[in-house]
Steps between C-alpha positions, in 0.01 A plus 500: 500500500796732571827558318814638663761681308791722670316489833170642328176308481225493234172298463493277197199458272374147558355437147704704264247431210457850354743604231548839684517328850695701762657183618577652833432821696717776607811439723499576871720446801259242669246240391236680699547825294495296171179328607348843615576631150328221305196537730493872439532450130197250521674177394296209573601229736384163364591279810802382305667836427441856381359570149572839336238709338632426157456118550166555666370697201630227279306237696183716490513549126541129449278377763287271295809331354653454832182347636494260202873425546437410864203287413260731697259587217307183552394635837282772346166461329505537119529862382618657830857543360393661166563854610849415608607394148570866409683564827445749779593850482747575774525836681850648492 
């Protein structure tokens, strides 16, 4: 979750799926400061790690494909996923 370089700490993006992924946040003197920064920047904690806003936007634009890839589309009644085919507009 954290990477250390030259006594500086940064939080790593857990997924790194977006082409423009930040890969890691800003560098700080402590892990606590690095975590505070990602929280203030609204990165999302998945339970496994932090997801940067660029990767979250990528997931949201591709939600129906992600759902199909994970085999979750069969959990919804027919037609419920139709509006996700074109994607979801994200707020930036």
